[in-house]
N, C-alpha and C positions, 0 to 999 in steps of 0.2 A: 657470347664471350669466346666459346670454343672456336667458332669460325674465325674470329679475329686472331686468336692465339696461333692458329694454323697457317696464317699468312707467311710468306717468305720474308727473309731478312735481306735487305739490299746492302751490297758492298761495292765500293768503287775505288779506283786508282787510275793513274795515268796510263798504266800498262799491265805487265805481268807481275810486278812486284807485290801487288795486293793479294795475289794468289797464295803467298806465304801466310797471310792472315786468314784467308779462306780455308786453307788446309788445317790450321789450328782450330778454327770454328767448327769445321766438320768433325774433327777429332774429339773436341770437347762437347759438342752439341749435335750428336749424330742424327737426331730426329728432326732437326730444323732444315727446312728447305731454304735455298738461297738464290738470289739473282746477282750475278757479278757483272759489273760494267768496267771495261778497260777503255779509257779514252785515248786510244793509241794514235788517232789522227792528230791529236794536239800535244802528244808527248814530245819531249820531256816537259814536266811542269816546273822544274827547278829554277829556270831562268825567267819565268813569266811574272808579270806584274800582279799585285793583289787584285786589281780590277779584272784581269783576265781569269785568274783563278776563281774569283767569285762568280763570274759568268759561267764558267765551265761547271763549277760545283752546283750552282743553282739549276742549270739545265739538266744535269744528270739526276739530281734529287727529284726534280719534277717528273722525269721519265720513270724513276723508280716508284714514285707515288702513283703514277698511272698504272703500275703493275701491282698495286695494292700491298706494298711491303709494310711490315709492322714496325720496322726500325731500320736505320741506315748506319753503316760503319764506314768511316773515313779511313780506308786502308792506304793512306797516303800521308807521309810525314809533312810534305810541303803544304798541302791543303789544310791539314790539321793544325799546323803552326801559324798559318797566316789568316785564314778566313773561317775557321770553325765557329768562332764566336758570332760573327755576322750571320752565318747560315743558321745557327741555332736560334737566333732572333727571328729570322725570316720563316722558320718552320717550328714554331713553338710547341705544337702538339705532337711532333714526330720525335720519338726517342732516337738520339744520336750518340754515337760512340766514336771517339777519335783515337789515334795511336800515340799521341804525345803525352797526354795526361796520365794514362796508365803506366807508361814507361817512366815518367818522372816519379811516380809513387814507388815503382820498383827500385829506382836508383836511390831514393831517400832511405829505403830500408836496407841498402847494402852495408856490409861490414867494412868494405874497402873505402879508402878516402881519396884515391887518385883515379879520376874518371876521364875517359876520352869520349868525345861525341863526334861521329862522322855523319854527314847528311848532305842534302842538296844545298846549293847556295842560298836559296830562299829560306830554308829551315834554319840554317846557321845565322843568316842575317836577322831573322826574327828574334833570335836569342831566347825564345820562349822556354825551351826545355831546360837550359841552364838556369834561367830565372826561377822556374818552379822548384828546381832542386836546391838552389842557393837559399831560397826563402825558408826552407826547412833544415838544410844542412849547410850553414854559412861557411863552415870550415872545409867543405869538400873542395879539393883541387880539381879544376875542370879545364881540359884542353878541348878545343873545337877545331874542326877542319871540314871545309866544303870539299866534296869529291864529285865534281860535275861529270866526270867521265864514267863513273860507276854505273849509273842508271842505263845509259845507252849501250854500254858493254853487256849488261845482263840481258837487255832486250834482244841483243844480237847473239846471245848465247856464248859470249866471251867471258868465261869465269875461271878457267883453270890453266890457260896457256901463258906464254911469256909476256904477252901484253897485260894480262891481269896482274902478273907479278910486278911488272914495271910500274903500272899505275899505283898499285898498293905501296910499293917502295917510295914512290914520289910523294904520295899523300901522307903516309904515317910512318915511314921508315925511321924517322928521328924520335919516335915515341917508344921504341923498344926499351924496356926496363923503367919507363917513366909513368906507365899507367897500370892499374890493377884490373880495371873493367872497361869495356868499350861498348857504347851504345850504337847499335846499328840503326841510325836515325832515319833510314829510308827503307821501305819494305822490300826493296830489291836487294839490299845488301847481304841478307843471310846467305844468298847464293855465292857470295865471295868469301865465306868464312874460311875455306881452305887457304886461299891466297893470303888472307889477313893473318892466319895462324903461322903461315910460312915466314911472314915478316916480323910479327910481334912475339912469336913464341907460344907455347902451349899453356902458359900459366895465366893468360888473360881471360877473364870471364866476359862472355858476350851477353848483352842485353838485347834480346830479339823482341822488337815491338809486337810481333804477331802473338807471341805467347800471352803477354799481359793484356793485349786488346781483346783476345778471345775470352779471357777471364773476366774482364770488365763488362763485356757484352752479356755473358752468362749472369753476372751479378745484377745487371740492370734489368734484364728480362725477369729474373726472379723477384726483384724488388717491386716491379709494376705488375706482376702476376700474369705475364703473357708468354710463358714458355709453351712450346708446342705440346699439344695433348694427343696428336695423331700419331699412332704407332706404325702407320704404314711407311714404306720407304720414302725417304726425303727426295725431293726433286731439285736439281741444280741446273740453272740456266746461265748462259754466258752471252754477253753482248759486247761488241767492240765497234769503235767509230772508224777504224782503219781496216785494211785487209785482214781477214781472219786467219789466213794460213800460217803466218809466222807466229801469231799468238797461240794458235792451237798446238804447234810443235813444242814451244817452250812450256805451255800449260801441261802437256803430257809429262814432261820431265819433272815439274814441280809437284803435281798432284798424284802422279803414279796411276792416272786413269786416262781415259780418252775423251776429254770434253770437246764439244763442238760449239764454237762461238758463232753467233749470227751477227751480220753487219747491221748496225743501226746508227742513224744520224741523230745526234742529241741536240741539234739546233744551236751548236756552239761553234 
């Protein structure tokens, strides 16, 4: 059992956004080793069909299983909101954690009643997050907005300049004073918090998917009794399907460390 418990946790996203989830996992579960996959060759995921997302997700999970992971985290709002259920059916013995359901739980527990949700086009189109919240909080006022430029901007390191401000104004400028909390429905979006605050003001509460996903993972590992028992230093590995250099540069900024990503073809 100890040997199983000490296996790494798999985490995947279309690019660097999922590193915000990885950072929270490393903070909350410092003994756990991880394997991170960024499917940068196929990014962005936001405009892809469910069939394509299913294919990419299946191939990445198969790769992670070949690395003997004990659980997989969908560090991607798009995949979580569109194909999580199907992939959970295809991998019934593998513990899976997504980013949408933990965020919905956090929103349901909010004191505020005016909520904004920003995400990729696919996540907004699915309507899943709003549906999960409305099922428990039918009186919650919810605004939604797809922000297709945000993900590629973050991948390119554009988070604080005039372009970031312009895009933020375009997407949510008319929400100022109309929401009390904002769900950052893509794991890339926490890197745009400064731009969002500049437009929406300082009184808006941000719901960061990463925080609640890390908590959900910790709870699941505890529930099934497979927390890491090895007290030696955790090992963190990174793989990308595209060129590693750009990923490594942004990863250093997000993680505050110097990760080295290997190029890997995920057959997708």
